All heavy atoms as TSV, in Angstrom:
chain	resi	resn	atom	element	x	y	z
A	1	MET	N	N	3.077	-20.508	10.831
A	1	MET	CA	C	2.893	-19.123	10.410
A	1	MET	C	C	1.577	-18.600	10.983
A	1	MET	O	O	0.557	-19.278	10.951
A	1	MET	CB	C	2.898	-19.045	8.879
A	1	MET	CG	C	2.854	-17.671	8.342
A	1	MET	SD	S	3.140	-17.727	6.549
A	1	MET	CE	C	3.182	-16.012	6.230
A	2	ALA	N	N	1.595	-17.374	11.499
A	2	ALA	CA	C	0.409	-16.766	12.091
A	2	ALA	C	C	-0.625	-16.444	11.020
A	2	ALA	O	O	-0.282	-16.161	9.877
A	2	ALA	CB	C	0.794	-15.501	12.837
A	3	LYS	N	N	-1.894	-16.488	11.429
A	3	LYS	CA	C	-2.965	-16.123	10.508
A	3	LYS	C	C	-2.903	-14.623	10.261
A	3	LYS	O	O	-2.774	-13.831	11.180
A	3	LYS	CB	C	-4.315	-16.507	11.094
A	3	LYS	CG	C	-5.442	-16.271	10.146
A	3	LYS	CD	C	-6.738	-16.788	10.680
A	3	LYS	CE	C	-7.826	-16.465	9.662
A	3	LYS	NZ	N	-9.131	-16.897	10.106
A	4	ARG	N	N	-2.973	-14.237	9.012
A	4	ARG	CA	C	-2.858	-12.832	8.627
A	4	ARG	C	C	-4.135	-12.072	8.966
A	4	ARG	O	O	-5.229	-12.454	8.563
A	4	ARG	CB	C	-2.581	-12.756	7.137
A	4	ARG	CG	C	-2.360	-11.357	6.657
A	4	ARG	CD	C	-1.932	-11.372	5.208
A	4	ARG	NE	N	-2.184	-10.064	4.646
A	4	ARG	CZ	C	-2.528	-9.849	3.410
A	4	ARG	NH1	N	-2.645	-10.844	2.574
A	4	ARG	NH2	N	-2.735	-8.637	2.973
A	5	PRO	N	N	-4.001	-10.950	9.691
A	5	PRO	CA	C	-5.174	-10.129	9.994
A	5	PRO	C	C	-5.506	-9.201	8.830
A	5	PRO	O	O	-4.645	-8.880	8.020
A	5	PRO	CB	C	-4.720	-9.314	11.213
A	5	PRO	CG	C	-3.253	-9.157	11.006
A	5	PRO	CD	C	-2.790	-10.441	10.340
A	6	PHE	N	N	-6.740	-8.784	8.767
A	6	PHE	CA	C	-7.179	-7.807	7.762
A	6	PHE	C	C	-7.905	-6.692	8.478
A	6	PHE	O	O	-8.607	-6.955	9.446
A	6	PHE	CB	C	-8.110	-8.450	6.736
A	6	PHE	CG	C	-7.412	-9.402	5.812
A	6	PHE	CD1	C	-7.374	-10.751	6.098
A	6	PHE	CD2	C	-6.796	-8.947	4.663
A	6	PHE	CE1	C	-6.721	-11.627	5.251
A	6	PHE	CE2	C	-6.149	-9.820	3.806
A	6	PHE	CZ	C	-6.117	-11.167	4.107
A	7	PRO	N	N	-7.791	-5.450	8.073
A	7	PRO	CA	C	-6.954	-4.988	6.973
A	7	PRO	C	C	-5.483	-5.060	7.347
A	7	PRO	O	O	-5.131	-5.008	8.525
A	7	PRO	CB	C	-7.392	-3.535	6.770
A	7	PRO	CG	C	-7.959	-3.108	8.065
A	7	PRO	CD	C	-8.509	-4.342	8.713
A	8	SER	N	N	-4.633	-5.194	6.338
A	8	SER	CA	C	-3.195	-5.257	6.581
A	8	SER	C	C	-2.411	-4.980	5.310
A	8	SER	O	O	-2.933	-5.047	4.203
A	8	SER	CB	C	-2.797	-6.627	7.129
A	8	SER	OG	O	-3.068	-7.636	6.185
A	9	TYR	N	N	-1.142	-4.636	5.521
A	9	TYR	CA	C	-0.183	-4.478	4.424
A	9	TYR	C	C	0.474	-5.828	4.175
A	9	TYR	O	O	0.639	-6.628	5.099
A	9	TYR	CB	C	0.886	-3.444	4.785
A	9	TYR	CG	C	0.352	-2.043	4.876
A	9	TYR	CD1	C	-0.094	-1.534	6.088
A	9	TYR	CD2	C	0.305	-1.226	3.756
A	9	TYR	CE1	C	-0.589	-0.238	6.170
A	9	TYR	CE2	C	-0.189	0.067	3.833
A	9	TYR	CZ	C	-0.635	0.548	5.048
A	9	TYR	OH	O	-1.124	1.825	5.124
A	10	TYR	N	N	0.848	-6.066	2.931
A	10	TYR	CA	C	1.406	-7.356	2.534
A	10	TYR	C	C	2.563	-7.103	1.571
A	10	TYR	O	O	2.372	-6.449	0.543
A	10	TYR	CB	C	0.295	-8.166	1.857
A	10	TYR	CG	C	0.672	-9.529	1.376
A	10	TYR	CD1	C	1.030	-10.531	2.255
A	10	TYR	CD2	C	0.646	-9.831	0.013
A	10	TYR	CE1	C	1.350	-11.795	1.804
A	10	TYR	CE2	C	0.974	-11.096	-0.443
A	10	TYR	CZ	C	1.320	-12.065	0.454
A	10	TYR	OH	O	1.638	-13.323	0.010
A	11	ILE	N	N	3.754	-7.575	1.904
A	11	ILE	CA	C	4.925	-7.460	1.027
A	11	ILE	C	C	5.133	-8.809	0.344
A	11	ILE	O	O	5.090	-9.859	0.995
A	11	ILE	CB	C	6.178	-7.058	1.816
A	11	ILE	CG1	C	6.007	-5.642	2.392
A	11	ILE	CG2	C	7.420	-7.112	0.923
A	11	ILE	CD1	C	7.149	-5.195	3.281
A	12	TYR	N	N	5.366	-8.768	-0.961
A	12	TYR	CA	C	5.555	-10.007	-1.719
A	12	TYR	C	C	6.519	-9.761	-2.872
A	12	TYR	O	O	6.849	-8.625	-3.180
A	12	TYR	CB	C	4.206	-10.519	-2.242
A	12	TYR	CG	C	3.563	-9.606	-3.261
A	12	TYR	CD1	C	3.674	-9.872	-4.616
A	12	TYR	CD2	C	2.868	-8.471	-2.867
A	12	TYR	CE1	C	3.106	-9.035	-5.564
A	12	TYR	CE2	C	2.290	-7.622	-3.795
A	12	TYR	CZ	C	2.408	-7.911	-5.138
A	12	TYR	OH	O	1.844	-7.087	-6.076
A	13	LYS	N	N	6.951	-10.834	-3.507
A	13	LYS	CA	C	7.786	-10.734	-4.711
A	13	LYS	C	C	6.914	-11.012	-5.928
A	13	LYS	O	O	6.124	-11.955	-5.944
A	13	LYS	CB	C	8.921	-11.755	-4.666
A	13	LYS	CG	C	10.127	-11.284	-3.907
A	13	LYS	CD	C	11.281	-12.271	-4.104
A	13	LYS	CE	C	12.571	-11.702	-3.608
A	13	LYS	NZ	N	13.682	-12.627	-3.834
A	14	ASP	N	N	7.098	-10.167	-6.951
A	14	ASP	CA	C	6.332	-10.354	-8.185
A	14	ASP	C	C	7.042	-11.357	-9.112
A	14	ASP	O	O	8.077	-11.928	-8.749
A	14	ASP	CB	C	6.072	-9.015	-8.872
A	14	ASP	CG	C	7.340	-8.309	-9.338
A	14	ASP	OD1	O	8.412	-8.939	-9.415
A	14	ASP	OD2	O	7.250	-7.094	-9.641
A	15	GLU	N	N	6.484	-11.549	-10.285
A	15	GLU	CA	C	7.048	-12.523	-11.235
A	15	GLU	C	C	8.447	-12.154	-11.704
A	15	GLU	O	O	9.224	-13.013	-12.110
A	15	GLU	CB	C	6.113	-12.698	-12.432
A	15	GLU	CG	C	4.811	-13.383	-12.073
A	15	GLU	CD	C	3.886	-13.534	-13.265
A	15	GLU	OE1	O	4.290	-13.196	-14.402
A	15	GLU	OE2	O	2.752	-13.982	-13.054
A	16	ALA	N	N	8.796	-10.876	-11.658
A	16	ALA	CA	C	10.130	-10.414	-12.062
A	16	ALA	C	C	11.136	-10.499	-10.907
A	16	ALA	O	O	12.294	-10.150	-11.070
A	16	ALA	CB	C	10.051	-8.981	-12.584
A	17	GLY	N	N	10.663	-10.944	-9.735
A	17	GLY	CA	C	11.538	-11.066	-8.576
A	17	GLY	C	C	11.708	-9.770	-7.794
A	17	GLY	O	O	12.576	-9.675	-6.934
A	18	GLU	N	N	10.873	-8.769	-8.107
A	18	GLU	CA	C	10.938	-7.502	-7.387
A	18	GLU	C	C	9.924	-7.492	-6.246
A	18	GLU	O	O	8.908	-8.191	-6.284
A	18	GLU	CB	C	10.673	-6.336	-8.338
A	18	GLU	CG	C	11.765	-6.168	-9.368
A	18	GLU	CD	C	11.578	-4.952	-10.231
A	18	GLU	OE1	O	10.425	-4.591	-10.567
A	18	GLU	OE2	O	12.597	-4.344	-10.585
A	19	TYR	N	N	10.221	-6.680	-5.244
A	19	TYR	CA	C	9.346	-6.578	-4.077
A	19	TYR	C	C	8.257	-5.554	-4.335
A	19	TYR	O	O	8.484	-4.503	-4.929
A	19	TYR	CB	C	10.145	-6.157	-2.844
A	19	TYR	CG	C	11.130	-7.198	-2.399
A	19	TYR	CD1	C	12.442	-7.173	-2.851
A	19	TYR	CD2	C	10.746	-8.212	-1.527
A	19	TYR	CE1	C	13.359	-8.131	-2.444
A	19	TYR	CE2	C	11.646	-9.171	-1.110
A	19	TYR	CZ	C	12.955	-9.132	-1.576
A	19	TYR	OH	O	13.853	-10.079	-1.174
A	20	ARG	N	N	7.048	-5.867	-3.865
A	20	ARG	CA	C	5.903	-4.969	-3.969
A	20	ARG	C	C	5.102	-5.064	-2.676
A	20	ARG	O	O	5.261	-6.010	-1.925
A	20	ARG	CB	C	4.992	-5.355	-5.141
A	20	ARG	CG	C	5.642	-5.139	-6.492
A	20	ARG	CD	C	4.707	-5.590	-7.613
A	20	ARG	NE	N	5.284	-5.308	-8.903
A	20	ARG	CZ	C	5.010	-4.236	-9.637
A	20	ARG	NH1	N	4.139	-3.341	-9.211
A	20	ARG	NH2	N	5.585	-4.044	-10.797
A	21	TRP	N	N	4.219	-4.091	-2.455
A	21	TRP	CA	C	3.337	-4.161	-1.298
A	21	TRP	C	C	1.903	-3.906	-1.725
A	21	TRP	O	O	1.643	-3.297	-2.756
A	21	TRP	CB	C	3.755	-3.195	-0.187
A	21	TRP	CG	C	3.734	-1.740	-0.553
A	21	TRP	CD1	C	4.797	-0.997	-0.971
A	21	TRP	CD2	C	2.603	-0.864	-0.554
A	21	TRP	NE1	N	4.400	0.288	-1.222
A	21	TRP	CE2	C	3.058	0.403	-0.970
A	21	TRP	CE3	C	1.267	-1.005	-0.245
A	21	TRP	CZ2	C	2.206	1.491	-1.084
A	21	TRP	CZ3	C	0.414	0.081	-0.352
A	21	TRP	CH2	C	0.894	1.310	-0.757
A	22	ARG	N	N	0.987	-4.426	-0.899
A	22	ARG	CA	C	-0.450	-4.204	-1.084
A	22	ARG	C	C	-1.058	-3.879	0.273
A	22	ARG	O	O	-0.587	-4.352	1.298
A	22	ARG	CB	C	-1.154	-5.484	-1.562
A	22	ARG	CG	C	-0.825	-5.920	-2.929
A	22	ARG	CD	C	-1.578	-7.193	-3.239
A	22	ARG	NE	N	-1.312	-7.592	-4.604
A	22	ARG	CZ	C	-1.342	-8.832	-5.028
A	22	ARG	NH1	N	-1.617	-9.821	-4.202
A	22	ARG	NH2	N	-1.086	-9.110	-6.288
A	23	TYR	N	N	-2.128	-3.107	0.246
A	23	TYR	CA	C	-2.944	-2.897	1.443
A	23	TYR	C	C	-4.299	-3.497	1.129
A	23	TYR	O	O	-4.939	-3.117	0.145
A	23	TYR	CB	C	-3.065	-1.409	1.774
A	23	TYR	CG	C	-3.850	-1.159	3.036
A	23	TYR	CD1	C	-3.349	-1.556	4.272
A	23	TYR	CD2	C	-5.085	-0.542	3.007
A	23	TYR	CE1	C	-4.057	-1.335	5.435
A	23	TYR	CE2	C	-5.801	-0.316	4.167
A	23	TYR	CZ	C	-5.280	-0.721	5.370
A	23	TYR	OH	O	-5.988	-0.510	6.528
A	24	GLN	N	N	-4.704	-4.473	1.935
A	24	GLN	CA	C	-5.935	-5.187	1.647
A	24	GLN	C	C	-6.956	-5.001	2.761
A	24	GLN	O	O	-6.620	-4.973	3.947
A	24	GLN	CB	C	-5.649	-6.668	1.439
A	24	GLN	CG	C	-4.885	-6.909	0.140
A	24	GLN	CD	C	-4.570	-8.358	-0.089
A	24	GLN	OE1	O	-3.567	-8.839	0.399
A	24	GLN	NE2	N	-5.427	-9.031	-0.823
A	25	ALA	N	N	-8.224	-4.869	2.354
A	25	ALA	CA	C	-9.349	-4.669	3.261
A	25	ALA	C	C	-9.740	-5.983	3.948
A	25	ALA	O	O	-9.211	-7.054	3.624
A	25	ALA	CB	C	-10.539	-4.127	2.479
A	26	VAL	N	N	-10.704	-5.883	4.843
A	26	VAL	CA	C	-11.211	-7.050	5.568
A	26	VAL	C	C	-11.704	-8.116	4.592
A	26	VAL	O	O	-11.514	-9.315	4.823
A	26	VAL	CB	C	-12.335	-6.627	6.539
A	26	VAL	CG1	C	-13.005	-7.827	7.163
A	26	VAL	CG2	C	-11.785	-5.705	7.613
A	27	ASN	N	N	-12.301	-7.701	3.477
A	27	ASN	CA	C	-12.815	-8.663	2.502
A	27	ASN	C	C	-11.739	-9.176	1.548
A	27	ASN	O	O	-12.021	-9.900	0.608
A	27	ASN	CB	C	-13.978	-8.056	1.720
A	27	ASN	CG	C	-13.580	-6.843	0.907
A	27	ASN	OD1	O	-12.398	-6.483	0.817
A	27	ASN	ND2	N	-14.564	-6.189	0.308
A	28	GLY	N	N	-10.468	-8.764	1.772
A	28	GLY	CA	C	-9.366	-9.226	0.936
A	28	GLY	C	C	-9.128	-8.408	-0.321
A	28	GLY	O	O	-8.143	-8.618	-1.026
A	29	LYS	N	N	-10.017	-7.459	-0.608
A	29	LYS	CA	C	-9.833	-6.625	-1.807
A	29	LYS	C	C	-8.668	-5.665	-1.612
A	29	LYS	O	O	-8.443	-5.157	-0.523
A	29	LYS	CB	C	-11.110	-5.862	-2.127
A	29	LYS	CG	C	-12.217	-6.799	-2.550
A	29	LYS	CD	C	-13.302	-6.060	-3.265
A	29	LYS	CE	C	-14.376	-7.065	-3.635
A	29	LYS	NZ	N	-14.818	-6.939	-4.975
A	30	ILE	N	N	-7.941	-5.415	-2.687
A	30	ILE	CA	C	-6.786	-4.527	-2.652
A	30	ILE	C	C	-7.274	-3.077	-2.690
A	30	ILE	O	O	-7.972	-2.671	-3.620
A	30	ILE	CB	C	-5.839	-4.810	-3.840
A	30	ILE	CG1	C	-5.318	-6.237	-3.749
A	30	ILE	CG2	C	-4.691	-3.803	-3.862
A	30	ILE	CD1	C	-4.623	-6.721	-5.001
A	31	LEU	N	N	-6.895	-2.319	-1.655
A	31	LEU	CA	C	-7.257	-0.910	-1.579
A	31	LEU	C	C	-6.158	-0.016	-2.124
A	31	LEU	O	O	-6.422	1.081	-2.608
A	31	LEU	CB	C	-7.551	-0.513	-0.133
A	31	LEU	CG	C	-8.684	-1.274	0.551
A	31	LEU	CD1	C	-8.779	-0.871	2.009
A	31	LEU	CD2	C	-9.994	-0.998	-0.169
A	32	ALA	N	N	-4.898	-0.459	-2.006
A	32	ALA	CA	C	-3.756	0.314	-2.488
A	32	ALA	C	C	-2.609	-0.644	-2.772
A	32	ALA	O	O	-2.547	-1.736	-2.201
A	32	ALA	CB	C	-3.332	1.346	-1.444
A	33	ASP	N	N	-1.719	-0.231	-3.660
A	33	ASP	CA	C	-0.523	-1.036	-3.925
A	33	ASP	C	C	0.662	-0.137	-4.231
A	33	ASP	O	O	0.502	1.067	-4.416
A	33	ASP	CB	C	-0.752	-2.057	-5.039
A	33	ASP	CG	C	-1.016	-1.426	-6.395
A	33	ASP	OD1	O	-0.291	-0.484	-6.779
A	33	ASP	OD2	O	-1.938	-1.873	-7.081
A	34	SER	N	N	1.833	-0.734	-4.282
A	34	SER	CA	C	3.061	0.034	-4.472
A	34	SER	C	C	3.142	0.694	-5.847
A	34	SER	O	O	3.848	1.689	-6.003
A	34	SER	CB	C	4.281	-0.853	-4.256
A	34	SER	OG	O	4.258	-1.969	-5.129
A	35	GLY	N	N	2.487	0.158	-6.829
A	35	GLY	CA	C	2.514	0.755	-8.164
A	35	GLY	C	C	3.802	0.514	-8.922
A	35	GLY	O	O	3.896	0.827	-10.103
A	36	GLU	N	N	4.804	-0.011	-8.241
A	36	GLU	CA	C	6.082	-0.317	-8.886
A	36	GLU	C	C	6.779	-1.404	-8.079
A	36	GLU	O	O	6.473	-1.611	-6.911
A	36	GLU	CB	C	6.967	0.921	-8.967
A	36	GLU	CG	C	7.418	1.445	-7.612
A	36	GLU	CD	C	8.334	2.650	-7.721
A	36	GLU	OE1	O	9.314	2.590	-8.484
A	36	GLU	OE2	O	8.072	3.643	-7.036
A	37	GLY	N	N	7.712	-2.091	-8.729
A	37	GLY	CA	C	8.525	-3.081	-8.045
A	37	GLY	C	C	9.805	-2.449	-7.518
A	37	GLY	O	O	10.299	-1.466	-8.083
A	38	TYR	N	N	10.310	-3.001	-6.429
A	38	TYR	CA	C	11.561	-2.533	-5.817
A	38	TYR	C	C	12.590	-3.654	-5.862
A	38	TYR	O	O	12.255	-4.814	-5.622
A	38	TYR	CB	C	11.328	-2.132	-4.359
A	38	TYR	CG	C	10.381	-0.978	-4.184
A	38	TYR	CD1	C	9.014	-1.179	-4.042
A	38	TYR	CD2	C	10.855	0.325	-4.156
A	38	TYR	CE1	C	8.145	-0.113	-3.867
A	38	TYR	CE2	C	9.987	1.403	-3.985
A	38	TYR	CZ	C	8.635	1.166	-3.832
A	38	TYR	OH	O	7.782	2.216	-3.660
A	39	VAL	N	N	13.826	-3.318	-6.147
A	39	VAL	CA	C	14.896	-4.313	-6.226
A	39	VAL	C	C	15.190	-4.899	-4.846
A	39	VAL	O	O	15.425	-6.083	-4.708
A	39	VAL	CB	C	16.175	-3.702	-6.845
A	39	VAL	CG1	C	17.323	-4.690	-6.811
A	39	VAL	CG2	C	15.903	-3.258	-8.278
A	40	THR	N	N	15.136	-4.059	-3.803
A	40	THR	CA	C	15.417	-4.554	-2.451
A	40	THR	C	C	14.177	-4.460	-1.579
A	40	THR	O	O	13.319	-3.589	-1.761
A	40	THR	CB	C	16.549	-3.752	-1.768
A	40	THR	OG1	O	16.088	-2.424	-1.524
A	40	THR	CG2	C	17.815	-3.735	-2.625
A	41	LYS	N	N	14.096	-5.378	-0.620
A	41	LYS	CA	C	12.991	-5.354	0.333
A	41	LYS	C	C	13.056	-4.087	1.180
A	41	LYS	O	O	12.019	-3.519	1.538
A	41	LYS	CB	C	13.018	-6.601	1.214
A	41	LYS	CG	C	11.797	-6.701	2.108
A	41	LYS	CD	C	11.645	-8.063	2.744
A	41	LYS	CE	C	12.674	-8.276	3.805
A	41	LYS	NZ	N	12.436	-9.487	4.606
A	42	LYS	N	N	14.259	-3.616	1.472
A	42	LYS	CA	C	14.430	-2.393	2.256
A	42	LYS	C	C	13.765	-1.203	1.554
A	42	LYS	O	O	13.072	-0.401	2.191
A	42	LYS	CB	C	15.912	-2.124	2.482
A	42	LYS	CG	C	16.192	-0.874	3.271
A	42	LYS	CD	C	17.694	-0.663	3.438
A	42	LYS	CE	C	17.965	0.643	4.159
A	42	LYS	NZ	N	19.391	0.930	4.275
A	43	ASP	N	N	13.979	-1.065	0.236
A	43	ASP	CA	C	13.362	0.029	-0.518
A	43	ASP	C	C	11.845	-0.114	-0.557
A	43	ASP	O	O	11.116	0.875	-0.458
A	43	ASP	CB	C	13.920	0.096	-1.932
A	43	ASP	CG	C	15.351	0.604	-1.980
A	43	ASP	OD1	O	15.796	1.237	-0.999
A	43	ASP	OD2	O	16.024	0.366	-3.000
A	44	CYS	N	N	11.355	-1.341	-0.686
A	44	CYS	CA	C	9.922	-1.596	-0.683
A	44	CYS	C	C	9.332	-1.178	0.661
A	44	CYS	O	O	8.309	-0.492	0.722
A	44	CYS	CB	C	9.654	-3.071	-0.955
A	44	CYS	SG	S	7.895	-3.501	-0.991
A	45	ARG	N	N	9.982	-1.573	1.729
A	45	ARG	CA	C	9.507	-1.235	3.068
A	45	ARG	C	C	9.519	0.281	3.283
A	45	ARG	O	O	8.605	0.840	3.893
A	45	ARG	CB	C	10.382	-1.939	4.113
A	45	ARG	CG	C	9.953	-1.734	5.534
A	45	ARG	CD	C	8.557	-2.295	5.716
A	45	ARG	NE	N	7.971	-1.807	6.937
A	45	ARG	CZ	C	7.434	-2.581	7.859
A	45	ARG	NH1	N	7.407	-3.885	7.694
A	45	ARG	NH2	N	6.905	-2.064	8.932
A	46	HIS	N	N	10.533	0.965	2.742
A	46	HIS	CA	C	10.598	2.421	2.848
A	46	HIS	C	C	9.390	3.065	2.152
A	46	HIS	O	O	8.751	3.968	2.699
A	46	HIS	CB	C	11.904	2.950	2.255
A	46	HIS	CG	C	12.000	4.433	2.260
A	46	HIS	ND1	N	12.229	5.151	3.406
A	46	HIS	CD2	C	11.872	5.329	1.263
A	46	HIS	CE1	C	12.231	6.442	3.110
A	46	HIS	NE2	N	12.028	6.572	1.815
A	47	GLY	N	N	9.063	2.602	0.959
A	47	GLY	CA	C	7.906	3.122	0.237
A	47	GLY	C	C	6.612	2.881	0.996
A	47	GLY	O	O	5.760	3.764	1.107
A	48	LEU	N	N	6.465	1.692	1.538
A	48	LEU	CA	C	5.287	1.353	2.331
A	48	LEU	C	C	5.207	2.246	3.566
A	48	LEU	O	O	4.143	2.780	3.898
A	48	LEU	CB	C	5.359	-0.120	2.740
A	48	LEU	CG	C	4.163	-0.712	3.456
A	48	LEU	CD1	C	4.092	-2.197	3.181
A	48	LEU	CD2	C	4.229	-0.474	4.940
A	49	ASP	N	N	6.320	2.436	4.253
A	49	ASP	CA	C	6.342	3.276	5.452
A	49	ASP	C	C	5.977	4.716	5.128
A	49	ASP	O	O	5.323	5.386	5.933
A	49	ASP	CB	C	7.702	3.202	6.141
A	49	ASP	CG	C	7.924	1.879	6.844
A	49	ASP	OD1	O	6.942	1.145	7.097
A	49	ASP	OD2	O	9.099	1.570	7.141
A	50	GLN	N	N	6.380	5.218	3.960
A	50	GLN	CA	C	6.022	6.581	3.560
A	50	GLN	C	C	4.506	6.716	3.445
A	50	GLN	O	O	3.931	7.724	3.845
A	50	GLN	CB	C	6.687	6.955	2.237
A	50	GLN	CG	C	8.191	7.100	2.325
A	50	GLN	CD	C	8.600	8.179	3.291
A	50	GLN	OE1	O	9.060	7.917	4.391
A	50	GLN	NE2	N	8.418	9.414	2.905
A	51	VAL	N	N	3.857	5.712	2.901
A	51	VAL	CA	C	2.398	5.733	2.772
A	51	VAL	C	C	1.752	5.654	4.151
A	51	VAL	O	O	0.829	6.406	4.465
A	51	VAL	CB	C	1.910	4.575	1.869
A	51	VAL	CG1	C	0.405	4.445	1.912
A	51	VAL	CG2	C	2.390	4.797	0.447
A	52	ARG	N	N	2.241	4.773	4.995
A	52	ARG	CA	C	1.675	4.619	6.337
A	52	ARG	C	C	1.786	5.908	7.142
A	52	ARG	O	O	0.876	6.273	7.878
A	52	ARG	CB	C	2.367	3.483	7.078
A	52	ARG	CG	C	2.041	2.124	6.474
A	52	ARG	CD	C	2.738	1.018	7.193
A	52	ARG	NE	N	2.140	0.859	8.523
A	52	ARG	CZ	C	2.703	0.165	9.500
A	52	ARG	NH1	N	3.872	-0.418	9.320
A	52	ARG	NH2	N	2.106	0.047	10.661
A	53	LYS	N	N	2.902	6.626	6.997
A	53	LYS	CA	C	3.123	7.870	7.745
A	53	LYS	C	C	2.254	9.013	7.239
A	53	LYS	O	O	2.060	9.994	7.930
A	53	LYS	CB	C	4.590	8.288	7.656
A	53	LYS	CG	C	5.521	7.398	8.431
A	53	LYS	CD	C	6.958	7.860	8.217
A	53	LYS	CE	C	7.947	6.884	8.795
A	53	LYS	NZ	N	9.330	7.259	8.500
A	54	SER	N	N	1.744	8.902	6.018
A	54	SER	CA	C	0.998	10.012	5.417
A	54	SER	C	C	-0.475	10.006	5.821
A	54	SER	O	O	-1.253	10.789	5.290
A	54	SER	CB	C	1.115	9.963	3.896
A	54	SER	OG	O	0.388	8.863	3.383
A	55	GLY	N	N	-0.857	9.177	6.760
A	55	GLY	CA	C	-2.257	9.049	7.163
A	55	GLY	C	C	-2.924	10.344	7.568
A	55	GLY	O	O	-4.126	10.514	7.410
A	56	GLY	N	N	-2.185	11.312	8.080
A	56	GLY	CA	C	-2.766	12.573	8.499
A	56	GLY	C	C	-2.661	13.671	7.460
A	56	GLY	O	O	-3.057	14.808	7.713
A	57	ASP	N	N	-2.126	13.355	6.295
A	57	ASP	CA	C	-1.972	14.363	5.252
A	57	ASP	C	C	-3.337	14.809	4.731
A	57	ASP	O	O	-4.296	14.035	4.724
A	57	ASP	CB	C	-1.141	13.817	4.087
A	57	ASP	CG	C	0.325	13.652	4.453
A	57	ASP	OD1	O	0.736	14.167	5.512
A	57	ASP	OD2	O	1.046	13.024	3.674
A	58	PRO	N	N	-3.436	16.058	4.268
A	58	PRO	CA	C	-4.723	16.559	3.764
A	58	PRO	C	C	-5.138	15.847	2.479
A	58	PRO	O	O	-4.301	15.346	1.733
A	58	PRO	CB	C	-4.455	18.036	3.495
A	58	PRO	CG	C	-2.986	18.149	3.332
A	58	PRO	CD	C	-2.381	17.067	4.175
A	59	VAL	N	N	-6.455	15.814	2.268
A	59	VAL	CA	C	-7.024	15.244	1.046
A	59	VAL	C	C	-7.413	16.401	0.143
A	59	VAL	O	O	-8.167	17.289	0.540
A	59	VAL	CB	C	-8.263	14.372	1.365
A	59	VAL	CG1	C	-8.906	13.873	0.079
A	59	VAL	CG2	C	-7.880	13.215	2.279
A	60	TRP	N	N	-6.884	16.403	-1.082
A	60	TRP	CA	C	-7.186	17.443	-2.055
A	60	TRP	C	C	-8.242	16.930	-3.012
A	60	TRP	O	O	-8.262	15.747	-3.367
A	60	TRP	CB	C	-5.930	17.827	-2.819
A	60	TRP	CG	C	-4.976	18.575	-1.952
A	60	TRP	CD1	C	-4.058	18.022	-1.110
A	60	TRP	CD2	C	-4.860	19.969	-1.804
A	60	TRP	NE1	N	-3.369	18.994	-0.449
A	60	TRP	CE2	C	-3.853	20.220	-0.865
A	60	TRP	CE3	C	-5.517	21.051	-2.374
A	60	TRP	CZ2	C	-3.477	21.484	-0.481
A	60	TRP	CZ3	C	-5.131	22.312	-2.001
A	60	TRP	CH2	C	-4.129	22.528	-1.067
A	61	LYS	N	N	-9.142	17.821	-3.434
A	61	LYS	CA	C	-10.208	17.446	-4.344
A	61	LYS	C	C	-10.087	18.241	-5.640
A	61	LYS	O	O	-9.688	19.411	-5.617
A	61	LYS	CB	C	-11.579	17.729	-3.712
A	61	LYS	CG	C	-11.844	16.905	-2.459
A	61	LYS	CD	C	-13.150	17.300	-1.840
A	61	LYS	CE	C	-12.909	18.571	-1.057
A	61	LYS	NZ	N	-13.897	18.943	-0.116
A	62	ALA	N	N	-10.462	17.617	-6.719
A	62	ALA	CA	C	-10.519	18.318	-8.010
A	62	ALA	C	C	-11.593	19.399	-7.932
A	62	ALA	O	O	-12.524	19.316	-7.112
A	62	ALA	CB	C	-10.836	17.331	-9.120
A	63	GLY	N	N	-11.484	20.395	-8.774
A	63	GLY	CA	C	-12.413	21.518	-8.759
A	63	GLY	C	C	-13.864	21.128	-8.954
A	63	GLY	O	O	-14.768	21.827	-8.497
A	64	ASP	N	N	-14.132	20.014	-9.623
A	64	ASP	CA	C	-15.516	19.611	-9.892
A	64	ASP	C	C	-16.068	18.649	-8.831
A	64	ASP	O	O	-17.154	18.102	-9.010
A	64	ASP	CB	C	-15.631	19.000	-11.288
A	64	ASP	CG	C	-14.770	17.759	-11.459
A	64	ASP	OD1	O	-13.885	17.522	-10.628
A	64	ASP	OD2	O	-14.977	17.039	-12.449
A	65	VAL	N	N	-15.359	18.457	-7.737
A	65	VAL	CA	C	-15.826	17.578	-6.657
A	65	VAL	C	C	-16.408	18.437	-5.543
A	65	VAL	O	O	-15.738	19.337	-5.019
A	65	VAL	CB	C	-14.660	16.704	-6.113
A	65	VAL	CG1	C	-15.109	15.882	-4.927
A	65	VAL	CG2	C	-14.103	15.817	-7.216
A	66	GLU	N	N	-17.667	18.154	-5.174
A	66	GLU	CA	C	-18.358	18.946	-4.153
A	66	GLU	C	C	-17.795	18.642	-2.769
A	66	GLU	O	O	-17.265	17.575	-2.519
A	66	GLU	CB	C	-19.865	18.631	-4.142
A	66	GLU	CG	C	-20.568	18.766	-5.474
A	66	GLU	CD	C	-20.466	17.503	-6.309
A	66	GLU	OE1	O	-20.375	16.400	-5.751
A	66	GLU	OE2	O	-20.457	17.625	-7.540
A	67	ASP	N	N	-17.955	19.617	-1.845
A	67	ASP	CA	C	-17.608	19.398	-0.444
A	67	ASP	C	C	-18.600	18.411	0.166
A	67	ASP	O	O	-19.714	18.256	-0.319
A	67	ASP	CB	C	-17.657	20.715	0.331
A	67	ASP	CG	C	-16.469	21.616	-0.030
A	67	ASP	OD1	O	-15.429	21.083	-0.427
A	67	ASP	OD2	O	-16.622	22.845	0.083
A	68	ASP	N	N	-18.184	17.803	1.266
A	68	ASP	CA	C	-19.052	16.833	1.961
A	68	ASP	C	C	-20.213	17.517	2.629
A	68	ASP	O	O	-20.218	18.621	2.992
A	68	ASP	CB	C	-18.250	16.066	3.014
A	68	ASP	CG	C	-17.144	15.221	2.365
A	68	ASP	OD1	O	-17.316	14.809	1.221
A	68	ASP	OD2	O	-16.140	14.976	3.048
């Protein structure tokens, strides 16, 4: 098995046997996760792909957050 690069996405099965994904930083810390389990790996991959494709989407800020 190849050594896993970081940062990277990781698909795994949870204790309930459902598929989930994580995005982990270079230090191994989890930056994002699926937030829910998926019955099929295909559905899990679809959810992950939706997040990956949204990289150019705008970032919205709450009214009390100052501009940069």
